[in-house]
VEXLUM-427452 format. One record per residue (C-alpha): residue in one letter; chain; x, y, z. Coordinates in pm, 1 decimal. Example, Ala and Ser with C-alpha at 12.3 -4.5 7.8 and 13.67 -1.06 7.14 Angstrom:
BEGIN
ATOM  drenro  vexse         X         Y         Z
ATOM       A      A    1230.0    -450.0     780.0
ATOM       S      A    1367.0    -106.0     714.0
This chain:
BEGIN
ATOM  drenro  vexse         X         Y         Z
ATOM       M      A   -1188.2    2764.8    2788.6
ATOM       Y      A   -1130.2    2969.2    2478.5
ATOM       L      A   -1138.3    2933.0    2101.2
ATOM       G      A    -841.4    2922.0    1867.9
ATOM       R      A    -735.4    2830.3    1515.4
ATOM       V      A    -438.6    2602.2    1446.0
ATOM       I      A    -192.2    2802.0    1236.9
ATOM       G      A     130.8    2603.9    1261.9
ATOM       T      A     337.6    2330.9    1422.8
ATOM       V      A     633.6    2320.0    1659.0
ATOM       A      A     918.3    2068.8    1629.4
ATOM       C      A    1105.7    1986.0    1948.7
ATOM       Q      A    1420.9    1780.0    1980.7
ATOM       R      A    1395.8    1762.0    2360.5
ATOM       K      A    1092.5    1787.9    2585.6
ATOM       A      A    1033.1    1800.2    2960.2
ATOM       P      A     947.3    1472.2    3132.1
ATOM       G      A     582.0    1383.9    3070.9
ATOM       L      A     572.3    1560.5    2732.2
ATOM       E      A     754.1    1294.1    2530.7
ATOM       G      A     546.2    1194.9    2226.8
ATOM       Q      A     313.5    1494.9    2256.1
ATOM       K      A     244.6    1719.1    1955.8
ATOM       F      A     272.3    2096.5    1990.4
ATOM       L      A      76.9    2334.9    1767.0
ATOM       V      A      78.7    2710.9    1716.1
ATOM       V      A    -270.7    2847.3    1782.5
ATOM       Q      A    -420.6    3192.5    1723.8
ATOM       P      A    -673.9    3272.3    2000.6
ATOM       L      A   -1012.8    3390.6    1867.8
ATOM       N      A   -1322.2    3561.1    2003.9
ATOM       D      A   -1678.1    3435.1    1942.9
ATOM       A      A   -1685.1    3621.0    1608.6
ATOM       L      A   -1375.0    3419.2    1510.1
ATOM       E      A   -1157.6    3731.4    1509.5
ATOM       A      A    -797.3    3710.3    1629.4
ATOM       V      A    -738.1    3831.7    1983.8
ATOM       G      A    -391.6    3858.1    2130.6
ATOM       P      A     -69.6    3695.6    2016.0
ATOM       S      A     -43.0    3340.2    1885.5
ATOM       Q      A      64.9    3075.6    2135.2
ATOM       V      A     198.3    2722.1    2152.4
ATOM       A      A     -38.0    2457.4    2288.9
ATOM       V      A      -0.7    2086.3    2347.1
ATOM       D      A    -249.0    1888.2    2135.5
ATOM       A      A    -456.3    1638.0    2335.5
ATOM       V      A    -707.5    1565.1    2053.4
ATOM       Q      A    -506.6    1530.1    1729.2
ATOM       A      A    -616.0    1859.6    1573.2
ATOM       G      A    -511.5    1943.6    1218.2
ATOM       P      A    -403.6    2251.7    1025.0
ATOM       Q      A    -655.0    2540.1    1017.3
ATOM       E      A    -900.3    2359.2    1248.1
ATOM       L      A   -1107.8    2557.8    1494.8
ATOM       V      A   -1029.0    2423.8    1840.8
ATOM       Y      A   -1099.9    2502.4    2201.6
ATOM       L      A    -828.3    2527.9    2457.1
ATOM       V      A    -776.1    2545.1    2828.6
ATOM       G      A    -500.0    2735.5    3001.9
ATOM       S      A    -304.6    2742.3    3326.4
ATOM       R      A    -364.5    2457.6    3571.8
ATOM       E      A    -638.7    2305.2    3354.7
ATOM       A      A    -388.4    2273.2    3068.7
ATOM       A      A    -149.8    2085.1    3295.1
ATOM       L      A    -431.4    1841.3    3380.2
ATOM       A      A    -520.2    1770.6    3014.7
ATOM       L      A    -242.6    1513.5    2970.4
ATOM       D      A    -137.5    1195.1    3139.6
ATOM       P      A      60.6    1217.2    3364.6
ATOM       Y      A     -98.6    1514.0    3532.4
ATOM       F      A      83.3    1835.7    3613.2
ATOM       V      A     303.5    1854.0    3306.9
ATOM       P      A     462.6    2196.5    3245.0
ATOM       V      A     228.8    2349.5    2984.4
ATOM       D      A      39.8    2679.5    2969.6
ATOM       A      A    -218.9    2584.6    2703.7
ATOM       A      A    -375.5    2258.2    2585.7
ATOM       I      A    -607.2    2185.7    2293.0
ATOM       V      A    -888.6    1975.4    2438.6
ATOM       G      A   -1150.9    1980.1    2161.3
ATOM       I      A   -1216.9    2030.7    1791.1
ATOM       V      A   -1513.7    2258.8    1718.4
ATOM       D      A   -1773.2    2128.9    1470.3
ATOM       G      A   -1988.2    2441.4    1482.2
ATOM       L      A   -2039.2    2756.4    1680.9
ATOM       H      A   -2369.3    2920.3    1765.4
ATOM       N      A   -2400.8    3254.2    1934.3
ATOM       P      A   -2762.9    3374.1    1971.2
ATOM       E      A   -2645.8    3723.2    1871.5
ATOM       R      A   -2491.5    3591.8    1548.4
ATOM       E      A   -2579.3    3347.8    1273.4
ATOM       L      A   -2475.2    2984.4    1299.0
ATOM       V      A   -2115.4    2940.6    1188.2
ATOM       S      A   -2025.8    2594.2    1063.5
ATOM       Q      A   -1654.0    2525.7    1083.7
ATOM       R      A   -1590.9    2168.6     973.7
ATOM       P      A   -1616.0    2102.2     602.0
ATOM       A      A   -1820.4    1804.7     489.1
ATOM       R      A   -1588.5    1509.2     442.8
ATOM       A      A   -1650.6    1250.8     175.6
ATOM       T      A   -1681.3     896.2     310.3
ATOM       A      A   -1707.6     573.1     116.5
ATOM       S      A   -2036.8     388.8     152.3
ATOM       K      A   -2073.0      10.7     151.7
ATOM       N      A   -2128.1       6.1    -225.1
ATOM       G      A   -1804.9     202.3    -284.3
ATOM       K      A   -1975.2     530.0    -380.8
ATOM       S      A   -1873.8     847.8    -207.1
ATOM       K      A   -2124.5    1027.8       9.5
ATOM       G      A   -2080.8    1357.6     192.8
ATOM       R      A   -2117.9    1400.9     566.3
ATOM       A      A   -2422.7    1602.8     656.5
ATOM       S      A   -2344.3    1915.0     852.8
ATOM       K      A   -2549.4    2032.7    1146.5
């Protein structure tokens, strides 16, 4: 598994069998300090990630297993959206902004971050 940031989308008119209806995103791989490493890549999105979200990906055979049916022809798959990242050698890095949600009485309240 490795980290990445969604930086774009890919539009496809035709896709290989098993990839119909799947969304493809352009992802910049990152290290644990959230610094870019290597070139950007296209990954199939198995978790409905959005623009600029920090995600984690799998590659190679594991990527092919991330979708149903198994063994689709992909090299990278987004399998999770990162809420926060903690490295004991670094400070806690929160990645998901607090989202306002409506309470029962109609007032907005923010989501507490971890």
